[in-house]
N, C-alpha and C positions, 0 to 999 in steps of 0.2 A: 502615548500608550499606558495602560493602566497594568500594574503588575498584578498577578493573581496567584492565589494558594488554594489548593483542594487537595482532597485525599488522593492518594496514588490509585491508578487504574488496577484492575486485577493484572497480576503478574508482574506487577512493580513493587520493589522494596519501598521506596520512597521517591519523592520528587526532589531531584537535586538541582539548585540553582547554579548558574554560571557564575565565576567570579564576579563580585560586585565592582561596579565602575567606580573610578576615583571620582567622579562628577557627582555620582548620586547613589545611595545605597536603598536596599529593598526594606521598606517597614516590615515589623512583625504584625501579622493579622491580630484583629483587635481581640480575638478568643485567647491570645496567648500573652496579652499585655494588661496589667492592672490601670483602672482608668484613675488618673490622678489630676487634680486640679492644676492647671498650669497657667502662669501669667500670661498675659495678651503679648504676643510677639508678632513681629512680621512675617506674613504669609511665606512659606518655603516653595520652593519650585518643585513641580511633581517629579517624583523618580522616575527614572527611564525604566522600562520593563527588561527582565532578563529572562531569556530563553529557559525553559526547564526540560528536564530529562527525565523520563520514566524508564527506569532500569528493570529489565528482567530479573527476578531472584535466582533462576537456574537456567540451565542450558534448554529448557524446554519450551515448547509452543504456547500460545495464549490459553487459558483454561478452558475456553469453549470450542477450541480447535479440535476436530474428530480425529486427527492424526497423530496426536501426542504420543500414544503408545505404540506407533508402527503401523504395519500394513498387514490386513487379514487376507494373504494371498490366496486361501482357499476360497472364500466368499468372493474374491476378486476374479478368480479363474471362473467360477460358476456364473457370474454375470457377464463376463466376457471371455468366452473359450479360446479364443485367437491369442489371449495371453500365455495360456498355458505351456507351450513350447518354449518360452522365453523365461520361466521359472524353475529355479534349481535350488537345492539345499546349499547354502554356505559352509565354509570351514567349520562354523559353529552349529551346523545342523538346522538353521533356520532358513525358512524359504525366502528367496530374494531374485533380483534380475540382474543382468549387467547393465549399469547405468551409464555406460558409455556406448550402449547399442541404441541408436535412434528409433528403431522399430520397436523396441522392448519399452523404451521411456514413453513413447506415444499411445501404445496400447496400455500401458499402466495408467496414463492419464485418462483415456476412455473408460477405463474400469472405475476408476474412481468417481468420476463424473456421474457414470450409471449408478454406483451401488450408492454412494452417500448424497448425489446430489440430483438424482432423478431426472439426469438428462439422457436419452436414449441415443444422440449422435453427437458425435464431435470430431472434426478432423481438422488438419491444416496442410497446406501445399508443402512439398518437400523444400527444404532450406528455410524454413521460417521458424522463428522462436517458439520453442516448446517449453513452456513454463512449468516450474515445480508447484503443485497444487497446495502442498501444506503452507509454503512460503506465502503464495499468494493470498490464500483465504484467511492467514494471518492478519495481513494488512487490513482487510474488511474488519476483523473483528477489533482490533484496535480503533479503527475509525468508527465502529458502531459504539464504543464506549466514549469516544469523543463527543460524539451526538448525545449521548445519555445525558452529559452534563448540561446540554443546552435544553434539554426536555423538562418540562415541570414535573415534580414529584406529585404524589397524591396527597390528599390532605392528611396529615399527621404521619405520613409514611417517608421512608427514604428510598433513594434508588438503589436498586439491588443489581448493580453492573456486574458483578461476578458471574453469575448465572444467566445474564440475559434478560432477565423479566421486564426490566425498564428501559431496555434497548430500544429505540424507535424502529418499529417495522411497518411494512406496508407501502402502498404506492403513493402515499404523501410524501415520501422522503424521496427525493430527486437527487441523482449524484451525475457528474460528467467525469468519463474516463478519457483523458488526453492519451492518443497514441495506443488505442486499444489493439493494434496488431492484428495479425490474422487468426489468433487464437481466442481474442475477446474474453479472455478469462475473468477480468474483473466484474463486468456487466453479468456475466453467466452465472458466477457465483454470488454475487450480491444480490442478485434477484432471486436466486434458488435458496440461499439461506436467511435473508431479512426480508424478501418480498419488495426490496426497494425498485424504483423505476430509474431506467439509466438512458443517458445519450452517450454514445460512443463516437469518438472523432479519429481519424488518422488521414495522413497525408496520401498513403497509398490506396489506390482504388482496388487493387487485388487482396488486400487484406479485408477492406470492407466487404467486398463480394464474397469473400469467405466466411465472414461473420455473418453476413444475410444469408447464407446457405445453412448455416448452424441453426440460426433463427427459424427459419423454414421447416427444418427437420424435427423440431421440438415444438410442437403446438402450443405448449404451456407458455412460450416466451412471446407470441403473437401480441403485438401492440404494448409489449412491456419494454422493449428496447429499441431505441430509434438510433440510425447512424448518420454521421455528417462528416463530408470530406473537407479537410482544411485544404484550401487551394494554394496558400502562401507559406512556403517553407520557412520564412523567417517570422511567422506568427504562431501563437499558441492558442490564446484565448479569442482573440480578434478574429473575426470570420466565422467563429464557431458558436459563440454565445450571442443571443438575440436580445432585443430590447426587452422581450416578453418573459425571458427564461429567468427563474429562480432555483438556484442549487444549494442543497444543504451540503453537498460535498463536491469537491473535486480531487481527483487522484489522478497520479501518472507514474509509471516507471520510466524515468529518462533514458534516452542513450548514454552510455556511459564515457565512451571513447571519444578522442578529438579526431580520429583519422582512422582509415582502413588498417593501416600498418600496425597502428596501436590496437585496434580491435583484434588482429591477426595474432599479435604477440599473447594477448590476454587468452587468446583460444588456444594457443599452444601450451601455455602454462597450465590451463584447466585440463589438457589432453595429459599432461606429464603427472598432474596430481591424481587424476582418474586412474592413469595406468599404475603409479606407485600404490594407491589404495587396494586395486585388484591384487596386486603382488602380494601384498601384506595380508589379504583374506585367502592366500593361496590359489587364485585364479590365474590361468595364462592370459598373456597379453599378446595379440596379434602384432607382428612387426610393422605390417602396412596399415595398421589402424589410424588413420590421419583424419577422420571425419569428426567433428565435434557434435556431441549427442544433442545439444539444444539447439544448434543452428543460429539463425539470425541473419536478417536483411540488413541494408544500409541505415535505413531509417529506425531500425530497432536496435542498432548495436553502437553507431557512432554520428556525430554531427560536428559541423565546424565550431570549435572551441571547446568540445566535449560537454561533460555535465555541468560544469560550473558556469559555463556561457548559457546553457539552455535553463537553468535554474534561475540565474540572473533575467534572463528574459520574461521567464515566468513570473517572477516576482513583481517585476515591473510593470508588466501588462495586467497583473492582478489588481492594481491600484484602480484602474480603469472600471473594475467590476466588482469593487469591494461591497457595494450595497446588494449585490445580486447573488452573492455567494456566503453562506455562514462559514465555511471552512474551506480554505485551499490547502491542498496536501501533497507532498511528493516524496517518493522514496530518494535517498541520498546515498549512493554507495561509498563514496571516500569522504571519510571523516573530515579531512583539510578544506573540503568545500562548505562546511557548516558556519564557519567564521564570516566570510565573505557574504553568505546569505544573511547571517545575523545583522551585519552592518547595513546591508540593503534594505532589510526589511524595517529597520529604525528610520532610515531616509524615507522610505515612502508611506510611513505612518501607521504601520501595522500596529493594532491594539494589544495584541496577545500573540505571543510566539512560543510554540512547543516543540520538544524534539523525542520522539517516541525510540526506544530501543528495543528491537524484537530478536530475540535469540532463538536459533536453531542449530542445536548442535555447538561447534566451534565457529559457526558464521554469525556475525552480528549484522543486521540491517537496521537502518535508520528511517524514520518517517519525519520529515519536516512539516510542521503545520502552522499555519497563521490565518488571522482574522482581521478584518477592519471594522468589526462591530464592537460596541461597548457591552459590558456585562448585562445592562438593562435591554439593549437591542437583542441580546442572545435570549434573554427570558421571553421578550414578546415572540420571536421567532419561533422559539419552542411551543409557546401557546398557540400560534396561528398557523405554522407551517409544518411542524414536526409532530 
């Protein structure tokens, strides 16, 4: 594994290394050290890579995220009139919705997709996961920045990642969404924002059938998104990635919980937090309000062993497809799951590991990214694939 140093991506104060290992330390980049003549000595062992963390400087979204200044409810109601009955002023006089109301949240998503992302139709069956669009598109923006580092800069020019002018766009970029769910939100946003081509996989045929319906009702998506069903619940990439596939990115929002009981406790906590937030803003809370606003099915919310087991299986399988994917990535909800992942990534021979931290209000979301390709291979990939 080769350590890397690079300028921080937009929205990052700096790149912070993990604590150095006692076995090896990270050398300083050549640009930061003076070249001195040294006597000949025995070659030293290559230092082990340390995962890097890009930290957000504020509680805001990625600089390219359209939702950094909140929602324009007047424009949203204009594009989706069905949202209007759910919009009302909050105690501060600003228009908002009741985010504990699943109907209001789903209509808000539809309005956002219509207004900002050019999709005329989007829907999910009752009880399925309804994703918060600002956070989901943030993941894609940070992945676009990651890809930009592998794309060759123009002669005499620098990559302008901040405003996205050098971010790879178009159908030459291929991405794989693991566990796309019934909402299919990552392929939908990824294609509409960057023009990327997607393969979306899921173990649930009902979810895939719903995504297929979304695609059929948005003509611009025809031929841009393909769906694959994972037939083995114990596998992630195996059975989905074929020998002919080459992906610039894989992405995933893994199931967080280890059991239905744990998922239920998490839902209860979320309901209580939503209720407390409503009361703080002066809204009434119904006593019988027991339904979680974002829903979620078994495959979306929990799996045996929880998030850590899922990530471990993903990392082990990724080694078998290391030459077919430029970057493997996944959301990580629990900070304590990162260290086991770092150890496993070292064991399987990852060449570079990064942890991206994305802030949305007081919530911090982490993206774990790794690659089995060398910097030289990244450069070649950027020239011929991205």
